[in-house]
C-alpha positions as a Markdown table, in Angstrom:
| # | Residue | x | y | z |
|---|---|---|---|---|
| 1 | Met | 172.8 | -194.2 | -184.4 |
| 2 | Thr | 175.7 | -193.2 | -182.3 |
| 3 | Cys | 179.4 | -193.8 | -182.8 |
| 4 | Trp | 180.5 | -196.4 | -180.2 |
| 5 | Lys | 184.2 | -196.3 | -181.2 |
| 6 | Thr | 186.4 | -195.1 | -184.1 |
| 7 | Ile | 189.2 | -197.5 | -185.0 |
| 8 | Asn | 192.3 | -196.1 | -186.7 |
| 9 | Ile | 195.1 | -198.5 | -186.1 |
| 10 | Thr | 197.7 | -196.4 | -187.9 |
| 11 | Lys | 196.9 | -193.4 | -185.7 |
| 12 | Glu | 196.7 | -195.4 | -182.5 |
| 13 | Val | 199.9 | -197.4 | -183.0 |
| 14 | Gly | 201.8 | -195.1 | -185.4 |
| 15 | Gln | 202.9 | -195.7 | -188.9 |
| 16 | Asn | 206.6 | -196.5 | -188.2 |
| 17 | Arg | 205.8 | -198.7 | -185.2 |
| 18 | Leu | 203.2 | -200.6 | -187.3 |
| 19 | Ile | 205.7 | -201.2 | -190.0 |
| 20 | Met | 208.3 | -202.4 | -187.5 |
| 21 | Leu | 205.7 | -204.6 | -185.8 |
| 22 | Ser | 204.7 | -206.1 | -189.2 |
| 23 | Val | 208.3 | -206.9 | -190.1 |
| 24 | Phe | 209.0 | -208.3 | -186.7 |
| 25 | Thr | 205.8 | -210.4 | -186.8 |
| 26 | Gly | 206.7 | -211.7 | -190.3 |
| 27 | Ile | 210.3 | -212.7 | -189.1 |
| 28 | Val | 209.0 | -214.4 | -186.0 |
| 29 | Ala | 206.3 | -216.3 | -188.0 |
| 30 | Phe | 209.0 | -217.5 | -190.4 |
| 31 | Ile | 211.2 | -218.8 | -187.6 |
| 32 | Val | 208.2 | -220.4 | -185.8 |
| 33 | Phe | 207.2 | -222.2 | -189.1 |
| 34 | Tyr | 210.6 | -222.9 | -190.5 |
| 35 | Ile | 212.2 | -224.7 | -187.5 |
| 36 | Pro | 209.5 | -227.5 | -187.3 |
| 37 | Phe | 209.3 | -227.9 | -191.0 |
| 38 | Ser | 213.1 | -228.2 | -191.3 |
| 39 | Met | 213.1 | -230.9 | -188.6 |
| 40 | Ile | 210.3 | -232.8 | -190.2 |
| 41 | Phe | 211.5 | -232.6 | -193.8 |
| 42 | Gln | 215.3 | -232.8 | -193.1 |
| 43 | Pro | 216.0 | -235.6 | -195.7 |
| 44 | Ile | 214.1 | -233.9 | -198.5 |
| 45 | Asp | 216.1 | -232.3 | -201.4 |
| 46 | Leu | 214.9 | -228.8 | -201.8 |
| 47 | Ile | 214.1 | -227.4 | -205.3 |
| 48 | Glu | 215.0 | -223.8 | -205.9 |
| 49 | Pro | 212.2 | -222.0 | -207.8 |
| 50 | Pro | 213.0 | -219.4 | -210.4 |
| 51 | Leu | 213.8 | -216.0 | -208.8 |
| 52 | Phe | 211.4 | -214.2 | -211.2 |
| 53 | Gly | 208.5 | -216.4 | -210.0 |
| 54 | Val | 209.3 | -215.7 | -206.3 |
| 55 | Leu | 209.6 | -211.9 | -207.0 |
| 56 | Ile | 206.3 | -211.9 | -208.9 |
| 57 | Ser | 204.6 | -213.8 | -206.0 |
| 58 | Leu | 205.9 | -211.3 | -203.5 |
| 59 | Phe | 204.8 | -208.4 | -205.7 |
| 60 | Leu | 201.3 | -209.8 | -206.1 |
| 61 | Leu | 200.8 | -210.8 | -202.5 |
| 62 | Pro | 199.6 | -207.4 | -201.3 |
| 63 | Leu | 197.1 | -207.2 | -204.2 |
| 64 | Met | 195.8 | -210.7 | -203.5 |
| 65 | His | 195.5 | -209.7 | -199.9 |
| 66 | Lys | 193.4 | -206.7 | -200.7 |
| 67 | Leu | 191.2 | -208.6 | -203.2 |
| 68 | Met | 190.5 | -211.2 | -200.5 |
| 69 | His | 189.0 | -208.5 | -198.4 |
| 70 | Val | 186.4 | -208.0 | -201.1 |
| 71 | Gly | 185.5 | -211.7 | -201.3 |
| 72 | Pro | 182.9 | -211.8 | -198.5 |
| 73 | Leu | 181.5 | -208.5 | -199.7 |
| 74 | Leu | 180.6 | -210.1 | -203.0 |
| 75 | Phe | 178.0 | -212.2 | -201.2 |
| 76 | Thr | 176.1 | -209.2 | -199.9 |
| 77 | Asp | 173.9 | -206.8 | -201.9 |
| 78 | Lys | 176.3 | -203.9 | -201.3 |
| 79 | Glu | 177.8 | -201.9 | -204.1 |
| 80 | Ile | 181.6 | -202.2 | -204.3 |
| 81 | Arg | 183.8 | -200.1 | -206.4 |
| 82 | Leu | 187.4 | -201.2 | -207.2 |
| 83 | Gln | 189.8 | -198.6 | -208.4 |
| 84 | Trp | 193.2 | -199.7 | -209.8 |
| 85 | Asn | 196.1 | -197.2 | -209.8 |
| 86 | Thr | 199.8 | -197.3 | -210.4 |
| 87 | Lys | 202.5 | -195.9 | -208.2 |
| 88 | Tyr | 206.0 | -195.2 | -209.5 |
| 89 | Arg | 204.8 | -196.4 | -213.0 |
| 90 | Phe | 204.9 | -200.1 | -212.2 |
| 91 | Ile | 203.5 | -200.8 | -208.7 |
| 92 | Leu | 199.8 | -201.6 | -208.9 |
| 93 | Thr | 197.5 | -200.4 | -206.1 |
| 94 | Leu | 193.9 | -201.1 | -205.4 |
| 95 | Lys | 191.4 | -198.9 | -203.7 |
| 96 | Ile | 188.1 | -200.4 | -202.5 |
| 97 | Glu | 185.1 | -198.1 | -202.0 |
| 98 | Leu | 182.0 | -199.2 | -200.3 |
| 99 | Asn | 179.2 | -196.7 | -200.0 |
| 100 | Ser | 177.2 | -198.4 | -197.3 |
| 101 | Thr | 177.7 | -199.9 | -193.8 |
| 102 | Leu | 178.3 | -203.5 | -193.0 |
| 103 | Ser | 177.2 | -205.8 | -190.2 |
| 104 | Lys | 179.7 | -206.9 | -187.6 |
| 105 | Lys | 179.7 | -210.5 | -188.9 |
| 106 | Thr | 180.4 | -209.4 | -192.4 |
| 107 | Ser | 183.2 | -207.0 | -191.3 |
| 108 | Val | 184.9 | -209.7 | -189.2 |
| 109 | Leu | 184.6 | -212.2 | -192.1 |
| 110 | Ser | 186.1 | -209.6 | -194.4 |
| 111 | Met | 189.0 | -209.1 | -192.1 |
| 112 | Leu | 189.6 | -212.8 | -191.7 |
| 113 | Ala | 189.3 | -213.7 | -195.4 |
| 114 | Pro | 192.9 | -213.0 | -196.5 |
| 115 | Ser | 194.3 | -215.1 | -193.7 |
| 116 | Ile | 191.9 | -218.0 | -194.4 |
| 117 | Val | 192.3 | -217.9 | -198.2 |
| 118 | Ile | 196.1 | -217.1 | -198.5 |
| 119 | Thr | 198.1 | -217.9 | -195.3 |
| 120 | Ile | 196.5 | -221.3 | -194.4 |
| 121 | Pro | 196.7 | -222.7 | -197.9 |
| 122 | Leu | 200.3 | -221.6 | -198.2 |
| 123 | Ile | 201.2 | -223.5 | -195.0 |
| 124 | Ile | 199.2 | -226.6 | -196.0 |
| 125 | Thr | 200.9 | -226.5 | -199.4 |
| 126 | Ala | 204.3 | -226.3 | -197.8 |
| 127 | Phe | 203.4 | -229.5 | -195.9 |
| 128 | Phe | 202.3 | -231.4 | -199.0 |
| 129 | Ile | 205.0 | -230.1 | -201.3 |
| 130 | Pro | 208.0 | -230.1 | -199.0 |
| 131 | Glu | 210.5 | -229.4 | -201.8 |
| 132 | Tyr | 209.3 | -225.8 | -201.9 |
| 133 | Tyr | 208.6 | -225.4 | -198.1 |
| 134 | Pro | 211.1 | -222.6 | -197.5 |
| 135 | Ile | 209.6 | -220.3 | -200.2 |
| 136 | Leu | 206.0 | -221.2 | -199.3 |
| 137 | Leu | 206.7 | -220.5 | -195.6 |
| 138 | Met | 208.4 | -217.2 | -196.5 |
| 139 | Leu | 205.4 | -216.1 | -198.5 |
| 140 | Ala | 203.1 | -217.2 | -195.7 |
| 141 | Ser | 205.3 | -215.2 | -193.2 |
| 142 | Val | 205.3 | -212.1 | -195.4 |
| 143 | His | 201.5 | -212.4 | -195.6 |
| 144 | Ile | 201.2 | -212.7 | -191.8 |
| 145 | Gly | 203.2 | -209.5 | -191.5 |
| 146 | Ile | 200.9 | -207.8 | -194.0 |
| 147 | Ser | 197.9 | -209.1 | -192.1 |
| 148 | Leu | 199.0 | -207.6 | -188.7 |
| 149 | His | 197.0 | -204.5 | -189.4 |
| 150 | Asp | 193.9 | -206.6 | -190.1 |
| 151 | Trp | 194.4 | -208.6 | -186.9 |
| 152 | Leu | 194.7 | -205.4 | -184.8 |
| 153 | Thr | 191.5 | -204.1 | -186.3 |
| 154 | Leu | 189.8 | -207.4 | -185.8 |
| 155 | Ile | 190.5 | -207.3 | -182.1 |
| 156 | Ser | 188.6 | -204.0 | -181.8 |
| 157 | Leu | 185.7 | -205.4 | -184.0 |
| 158 | Val | 185.3 | -208.5 | -181.9 |
| 159 | Tyr | 184.7 | -206.5 | -178.7 |
| 160 | Ala | 182.1 | -204.3 | -180.4 |
| 161 | Pro | 178.5 | -204.8 | -179.4 |
| 162 | Lys | 176.7 | -207.7 | -181.1 |
| 163 | Lys | 174.2 | -205.7 | -183.2 |
| 164 | Ser | 176.7 | -202.9 | -184.2 |
| 165 | Ile | 177.1 | -201.6 | -187.8 |
| 166 | Ile | 180.6 | -201.0 | -189.2 |
| 167 | Glu | 181.2 | -198.0 | -191.5 |
| 168 | Lys | 184.6 | -197.7 | -193.3 |
| 169 | Ser | 185.9 | -194.2 | -194.1 |
| 170 | Glu | 189.2 | -193.4 | -195.6 |
| 171 | Asn | 191.6 | -194.7 | -192.9 |
| 172 | Glu | 189.4 | -195.7 | -190.1 |
| 173 | Phe | 186.4 | -197.8 | -189.1 |
| 174 | Asp | 183.4 | -196.4 | -187.2 |
| 175 | Ile | 181.5 | -198.8 | -185.0 |
| 176 | Leu | 177.9 | -197.5 | -184.9 |
| 177 | Val | 175.2 | -198.7 | -182.4 |
| 178 | Tyr | 171.5 | -197.9 | -182.3 |
| 179 | Lys | 170.6 | -195.3 | -179.8 |
| 180 | Arg | 167.7 | -196.3 | -177.6 |
């Protein structure tokens, strides 16, 4: 097998630029979603949820995002190791270790899983429970900002050869192809 391409979005785009793009993407997503929702649900009386609940939701959103990447991997026979750590005594972090390679389809599905399982249901819920639409759209927009890194990686994965194998190392993905 030979390495067709190595993907390291943080290295290619830059850490600061990636953070700025994520924040910008989240803000634009909120504006794009909020304007139509506010026009459709103008006569609705909004309910203000407890601040503590909103903060807990924002706090758990990155962890849920990371766990959703694991979802499609559970249906494979690959061994997955999850390692929970704490930063600054109260911020939970999750490290996912996979000791084998994945097919292109599984890798693409793993990249799409957080958007399918978190963002889309938040937007649908905002439509069906309009009293909470500003908070739900804010959570969806924050998640879209978090997902930017995944979408940039996904673009590279989609253009990989059909029968390629994806190997994840610490901060990058290696796209491997069979040498003929």
